[in-house]
N, C-alpha and C positions, 0 to 999 in steps of 0.2 A: 525345485527351488533349493538353494543352498542355505544351510543353517550353520551358524557358528556357536560355539560354546559360550554361554553368557553366565557371568558370575552372579551368584545369589547375593544381592546387595543387602538384603535385610539380615541375613545370617552374618555377613561380614560386619555390618553395623553393630550387631549384638556382640561379636567377638571384640570389636574395638571398645565397646562400652565396658565389657568385662576387664579388658586390659587397663582402661583408664581408671576404673574403680579400684583395681588392685594397686595401681600406682599411687592413687590418692591415699589409700589406707597405709601404704608403706610410709609415705611422707608424714601422715598424721602420727603414726607410731614413733617415727624418728623425732618429731617435735616433742612428743610426750616424754620420750627418753631423755632428750636434752633438758627439758624442764625438771625431770626427776634428778638428773645429775647436778643441775644448778642448785636445786633444793638441798641435796646432800652436801654439796660444797659449803653452803651456808651453815649447815649443821656442824660440819667440821670446824669452821671458823668460830662458831659459838663455843664448841668444846675447847678450842685452843685458847680462847680468852676467858675460860672458866665460867661460862654462863650455864652450861649443862654438864652433867656428870658423865663419867666413862660408861656407866651402865646404860644411860639414856642413849649415848652414841652407839653402843653395841646393839641396842634394840633397833636403832635407825639403820645400822648396817644390814642387819638381817632382813628388815622390811624392804630396804632399797634393793638388795640382791635378788629377793624374790620377785619384785616388780620388774627389775631389769631382765630377768629370765623370761617373764611373761611377755614383755614387749619384744624381746629378741625372737621368741617363738612366733609371735604374730607377724613380725617382719619376714621371717623365713617362709611362713605359710603363704603370705601374699606374694613373695617373690616366686614361689612355685606356681601359684595361680596365674601370675602374669607370664611366666615362662610357658605354661600350657596354652594360654590364650595366644601368645606369639607363635607357638608351633601350629596351632589350628589355623591362624591367619596365613602363615607361610604355606601350609598345605593347600588351603583354598586358593591362594594366589598362584601357586605353582601349577595347579591344575588348569590354569588359563593359558598354558603355553600356546603360542600362535600356530595355527594350521596354515600351511602354505597353499595359496590359491593364485591362479593367474587368469587374467582375462585374455581370451583369444578371439579371433574372428568367428570361430565356431561356437563360442560360449565360454563358460567358466571351466577351468581344468584344475586338478589338484584335489586337495581335501585330505591328503595323507597327513597323519600326525608326524611331528618332528621326531627324529630318532633320539633316544635317551643316550646320554654320554656313557662311555665305558668306564666311568670313574670307579664304580663299586665292584667291578669284576676283578678277580685275582688271577694272576698268571700262574700256570702250573709249572713247577720246576722239577727237573729230573732228579730222582733220588740218587745219592752216592752209593756206589758199590764198594764193598770192602774186599 
């Protein structure tokens, strides 16, 4: 009896879930960052119209920059997490390369894996003599 390579669907679903969660976290951090920037813009306008002091604005600048760094770090971490999930999914899907079979009058023939491309191989070059 001939068997074909079947993808582990539960593992693939887990990878997709991880990928989706990382994407949602990136989006949430971006929205949080936009809210923070809008809030700081309002503080700058309040300073411009003389509602708050320069000292208060300087304090707000320090607090805002620290928060922006935290959000950017979170975005980068989730980007790395989604990149890893994408790589795992690609590896799992790439392992599902089709195996060639043919139906003949005498039964099923084939079953050899497809050849890998020679993309990664380097050509050797002759060294120059002086």
